[in-house]
C-alpha positions in Angstrom: -19.0 24.6 -18.5 -18.8 22.2 -15.6 -20.0 18.6 -16.0 -23.7 18.1 -15.0 -24.7 15.6 -12.5 -26.2 13.3 -15.2 -23.0 13.3 -17.1 -21.0 12.5 -14.0 -23.4 9.6 -13.2 -23.2 8.3 -16.7 -19.3 8.5 -16.6 -19.2 6.7 -13.4 -21.6 4.0 -14.5 -19.6 3.5 -17.7 -16.4 3.1 -15.8 -18.0 0.6 -13.4 -19.4 -1.4 -16.4 -16.0 -1.5 -18.1 -14.3 -2.8 -15.0 -17.1 -5.5 -14.5 -16.8 -6.5 -18.2 -12.9 -6.7 -17.8 -13.2 -8.8 -14.6 -15.7 -11.2 -16.2 -13.3 -11.5 -19.2 -10.4 -12.3 -16.9 -12.5 -15.1 -15.2 -13.5 -16.5 -18.6 -9.8 -16.7 -19.7 -8.8 -18.3 -16.5 -11.7 -20.9 -16.8 -10.6 -21.8 -20.4 -6.9 -21.9 -19.4 -7.9 -24.3 -16.5 -9.8 -26.5 -18.8 -7.1 -26.7 -21.4 -4.5 -27.5 -18.6 -6.8 -30.1 -17.1 -4.7 -30.7 -14.1 -3.9 -29.6 -10.5 -1.3 -27.0 -11.8 -4.0 -24.6 -12.9 -7.4 -25.0 -10.9 -10.5 -23.4 -12.1 -12.0 -20.3 -10.5 -14.8 -22.5 -9.0 -12.1 -24.7 -7.2 -10.3 -21.7 -5.9 -13.6 -20.1 -4.6 -14.7 -23.5 -3.0 -11.3 -23.6 -1.2 -11.7 -20.0 0.1 -15.2 -20.9 1.4 -14.0 -23.9 3.1 -10.9 -22.2 4.6 -13.1 -19.5 5.9 -15.6 -21.9 7.6 -12.6 -23.4 9.4 -11.5 -20.0 10.5 -8.0 -20.4 9.3 -8.4 -17.9 6.4 -9.9 -15.1 8.5 -7.3 -15.6 11.3 -4.3 -15.5 8.9 -5.6 -12.3 7.2 -6.3 -10.7 10.4 -2.7 -11.3 11.6 -1.3 -10.1 8.3 -3.4 -7.0 8.3 -2.2 -6.2 11.8 1.4 -6.4 10.5 0.5 -4.3 7.5 -1.1 -1.6 9.6 1.8 -1.5 12.1 4.5 -1.3 9.4 2.5 1.2 7.3 1.9 3.5 10.2 5.5 3.5 11.4 6.7 4.0 7.9 4.4 6.9 7.1 5.1 8.7 10.3 8.8 8.5 10.2 9.0 8.9 6.4 6.9 12.0 6.5 8.9 13.7 9.2 12.2 12.9 7.5 10.8 13.9 4.0 9.7 17.4 5.3 13.0 18.0 7.0 14.9 17.1 3.8 12.8 19.2 1.7 13.0 22.3 3.9 16.7 22.1 4.7 18.8 21.6 1.7 22.1 21.0 3.6 20.3 18.0 5.4 19.0 16.8 2.0 22.6 17.0 0.5 24.1 15.1 3.5 21.6 12.2 3.5 20.7 11.9 -0.2 23.2 9.1 -0.6 21.8 7.3 2.4 18.4 7.5 0.8 19.5 6.3 -2.5 21.2 3.3 -0.8 17.9 2.4 1.0 15.9 2.8 -2.0 18.0 0.4 -4.0 18.5 -2.1 -1.1 16.6 -5.4 -2.0 13.6 -6.0 0.4 14.8 -9.6 0.9 18.1 -8.5 2.2 16.5 -6.1 4.7 14.2 -8.8 5.9 17.1 -11.2 6.4 19.1 -8.7 8.3 16.3 -7.8 10.6 15.7 -11.4 11.5 19.4 -11.9 12.1 19.8 -8.9 14.2 16.4 -8.9 16.1 15.5 -12.5 16.0 12.4 -14.2 14.5 10.0 -11.8 16.3 7.0 -9.6 15.5 9.3 -6.5 16.0 11.7 -7.8 13.4 9.0 -8.4 10.9 7.3 -5.0 11.2 10.8 -3.3 11.3 11.9 -5.0 8.0 8.6 -4.0 6.2 8.7 -0.4 7.6 12.4 0.0 6.5 11.5 -1.0 3.0 8.6 1.5 2.9 10.2 4.6 4.6 12.4 5.7 1.7 9.5 5.9 -0.7 7.6 8.1 1.7 10.6 10.3 2.1 11.0 10.9 -1.5 7.3 11.7 -2.0 7.2 14.1 0.9 10.5 15.7 0.0 9.0 16.5 -3.4 5.9 17.7 -1.9 7.9 20.0 0.5 9.9 21.4 -2.4 6.6 22.2 -4.2 5.3 24.4 -1.3 3.9 27.8 -2.3 6.5 30.4 -1.4 3.9 33.1 -1.2 1.9 31.3 1.5 5.2 30.8 3.4 5.9 34.6 3.2 2.4 35.4 4.2 2.7 33.1 7.2 6.0 34.9 8.1 4.7 38.3 7.8 1.6 37.7 9.9 3.8 35.7 12.4 1.6 32.6 12.4 2.3 30.4 15.5 3.9 27.0 14.8 0.5 25.2 15.3 -1.3 27.5 12.9 1.3 27.3 10.2 1.3 23.6 10.5 -2.5 23.3 10.3 -3.4 25.9 7.7 -0.2 26.4 5.6 1.8 23.1 5.5 -0.6 20.2 5.8 -3.3 21.4 3.2 -0.4 21.6 0.7 1.1 18.3 1.8 -2.1 16.4 2.1 -2.2 15.2 -1.5 1.4 14.0 -1.4 0.7 12.2 2.0 -2.3 10.5 0.3 -0.3 9.5 -2.8 2.4 8.0 -0.6 -0.1 6.1 1.4 -1.8 4.7 -1.8 1.4 3.7 -3.5 2.9 2.4 -0.2 0.1 0.2 0.8 0.5 -2.1 -2.2 4.3 -2.3 -1.5 3.9 -2.9 2.2 1.5 -5.8 2.0 3.5 -7.5 -0.6 6.7 -7.3 1.6 4.8 -8.4 4.6 4.0 -11.7 2.8 7.6 -12.1 2.0 8.7 -11.5 5.6 5.9 -13.8 6.9 7.2 -16.5 4.4 10.8 -16.1 5.7 10.4 -16.1 9.5 6.7 -16.2 10.9 4.5 -19.0 11.8 1.3 -17.3 10.9 -0.3 -14.9 8.4 -1.0 -15.1 4.7 2.7 -15.4 3.8 3.1 -18.4 6.1 0.0 -20.1 4.7 1.2 -19.7 1.1 4.5 -21.0 2.1 3.0 -24.0 3.6 0.8 -24.9 0.7 3.7 -24.1 -1.6 5.6 -27.0 0.1 2.5 -29.2 -0.5 2.4 -28.2 -4.1 -1.2 -27.1 -3.6 -1.8 -24.5 -6.2 -5.6 -24.1 -5.3 -4.7 -23.1 -1.9 -2.0 -20.7 -2.8 -4.3 -19.0 -5.3 -7.0 -19.0 -2.7 -5.0 -17.1 -0.1 -3.5 -14.8 -2.7 -6.9 -13.8 -4.2 -8.6 -13.5 -0.7 -6.0 -11.2 0.6 -5.8 -9.2 -2.7 -9.6 -8.7 -2.5 -9.2 -7.3 1.0 -6.5 -4.9 0.0 -8.5 -3.7 -3.0 -11.5 -3.1 -0.7 -9.3 -0.9 1.5 -7.9 0.9 -1.6 -11.4 1.6 -3.2 -13.3 2.3 0.1 -10.6 4.1 2.2 -7.6 5.3 0.4 -9.2 6.6 -2.8 -11.8 8.7 -1.0 -9.2 10.1 1.4 -7.0 11.1 -1.6 -10.0 12.7 -3.2 -10.6 14.5 0.0 -7.1 15.7 0.3 -7.2 17.1 -3.2 -10.5 18.8 -2.8 -9.1 22.3 -2.5 -7.3 22.0 -5.9 -9.3 23.4 -8.9 -10.7 20.8 -11.1 -9.4 20.3 -14.7 -11.8 21.4 -17.3 
């Protein structure tokens, strides 16, 4: 029998409680460690929170987070579009996959730092170079996930579409995309964490704004409180996007699959 609404609500409440207790435990450990360190190398949670509030009031924190989010969105969108198309192509045409598989392996194993440096050398210290560097680091991962998803397509549905001579638009909308939607959602969720981390590295190397630049600046000043403040503030923003946007989208994409007993 399926789970009742009460069981589902109780399970969700238990999960939220466990997360809250875990977070409080982490803060308690941090506070104890800060008191034992008793120095600027490990500020307390209260000191980091005070910096976040002060930086927000000045407007610097909001401005830098906004700039970084714009770069994340640009690189993420480009990577998802290009990677999805290439992944589907490689999944459907085995000769293309055999021809470009080595290229894909090279890109997957190329260090993000090397790609960022090369983009800055070739394109200059520009926004285009920054977004391109991040997108190039993400595209191979999207290709792999969508290629696997394309390999897993239901052949019976493909044959049905062929027999009934579905137009390309109908096949794309009702046969291909519903099956690939969970893979696209998975690539988006796994890729977002990768993209924003690489964006910070790219900003640290060659931009004069953004969270990565701010962390680099405060690193040079040996201000651990500021470094932790920016890192935690941006992490909270990305977690909010994960829980409020990406997880619901992934759940929606998998709605047609039968639930496990």
